C-alpha positions as CSV (number, residue, x, y, z in Angstrom):
1,M,-112.8,193.2,135.6
2,V,-113.8,189.5,134.8
3,T,-111.3,187.2,133.4
4,P,-112.4,184.9,130.5
5,S,-112.2,181.2,131.3
6,P,-109.1,179.7,129.7
7,I,-111.2,176.6,128.4
8,D,-113.3,179.0,126.4
9,T,-110.5,179.3,123.9
10,T,-110.1,175.7,123.2
11,H,-113.3,174.1,124.3
12,P,-116.0,176.7,124.4
13,S,-119.2,175.4,126.0
14,V,-121.1,176.3,122.8
15,P,-119.5,175.2,119.6
16,A,-120.2,176.7,116.3
17,I,-122.4,174.3,114.5
18,S,-123.1,173.8,110.6
19,I,-126.6,173.0,109.4
20,L,-126.8,169.8,107.6
21,D,-128.8,171.0,104.7
22,S,-128.3,167.7,102.7
23,T,-131.0,166.1,105.0
24,W,-133.8,168.6,103.7
25,A,-136.1,166.5,101.7
26,D,-138.1,167.9,98.6
27,E,-140.4,170.0,100.8
28,P,-141.6,173.0,99.3
29,L,-141.1,176.3,100.8
30,L,-143.3,177.4,103.6
31,S,-146.5,179.1,102.2
32,K,-149.5,179.8,103.9
33,T,-151.6,179.5,100.6
34,Q,-150.3,176.0,100.3
35,N,-151.1,175.4,104.0
36,N,-148.0,173.2,104.4
37,W,-146.9,174.5,107.9
38,N,-147.1,171.1,109.6
39,S,-145.1,169.3,107.1
40,W,-142.7,172.1,106.6
41,K,-142.3,172.4,110.4
42,A,-141.6,168.8,110.8
43,Q,-138.9,168.9,108.2
44,M,-137.2,171.9,109.5
45,L,-137.1,170.4,113.0
46,D,-135.6,167.2,111.7
47,V,-132.9,169.1,109.7
48,L,-132.0,171.2,112.9
49,I,-132.1,168.2,115.3
50,L,-129.8,166.4,113.1
51,S,-127.5,169.3,113.0
52,K,-126.3,168.6,116.6
53,G,-129.5,170.0,118.3
54,L,-129.8,173.5,116.7
55,D,-133.5,173.2,117.2
56,S,-132.7,174.4,120.8
57,Y,-132.5,177.9,119.3
58,L,-136.1,177.7,118.6
59,N,-137.4,176.5,121.9
60,N,-135.6,178.7,124.4
61,S,-133.4,175.7,125.5
62,A,-130.0,177.1,124.2
63,R,-128.7,179.5,126.6
64,R,-126.3,182.5,125.7
65,P,-123.1,182.2,127.6
66,D,-121.8,185.3,129.3
67,L,-119.7,187.5,126.9
68,E,-117.2,188.5,129.7
69,T,-116.5,185.0,131.1
70,E,-117.0,183.0,127.7
71,P,-116.5,185.3,124.7
72,R,-115.8,182.6,122.2
73,A,-119.0,180.5,123.3
74,A,-121.0,183.8,123.3
75,D,-119.9,184.3,119.7
76,N,-120.7,180.8,118.7
77,Y,-124.1,181.1,120.2
78,I,-124.7,184.3,118.0
79,L,-123.3,182.7,114.9
80,N,-125.6,179.5,115.6
81,D,-128.5,181.7,116.0
82,K,-127.9,183.7,112.8
83,S,-127.2,180.5,110.9
84,V,-130.7,179.1,112.0
85,H,-132.4,182.4,111.3
86,T,-130.8,182.4,107.7
87,Y,-131.6,178.8,107.1
88,I,-135.1,179.4,107.9
89,C,-135.2,182.4,105.6
90,T,-134.1,180.2,102.6
91,K,-137.0,177.8,103.2
92,L,-139.7,180.6,103.0
93,T,-141.8,182.1,100.1
94,K,-141.3,185.7,99.5
95,E,-144.5,186.4,100.9
96,E,-143.7,184.6,104.2
97,L,-140.5,186.2,104.4
98,S,-141.9,189.7,104.1
99,H,-144.0,188.9,107.5
100,V,-141.0,188.0,109.5
101,K,-137.9,189.5,108.1
102,S,-138.0,192.2,110.9
103,H,-137.4,189.5,113.5
104,T,-133.7,189.1,114.4
105,S,-133.5,185.9,116.3
106,A,-134.2,182.5,115.2
107,K,-136.7,182.0,118.2
108,A,-138.7,185.4,117.3
109,M,-138.9,184.4,113.6
110,W,-140.0,180.9,114.6
111,D,-142.6,182.2,116.8
112,A,-144.0,184.7,114.4
113,L,-144.2,182.0,111.8
114,K,-146.4,179.9,114.1
115,D,-149.0,182.7,114.5
């Protein structure tokens, strides 16, 4: 049996991070009919970068900690990924959301939106 790292309790390697939604400009929701992917993407990345690097959940640079050795950090990773996923959902038209709602991770949703 693996023992969790004692530091994981007080200083997990992955903190829970809040999204700074107040930095979102008046960019409309993502809509392929408006052809606004480039400006929407730039705004989304800006918000996530300013939110202590949450853009890392979109480009595979965020690594999920081991659940046995770092349970709190692993839980925070899952929470952060769900936060980014949900935030993206709030910035999509209903039509866009219907195409990507089956994707359960922020990265998978992001990749589907790029296509």
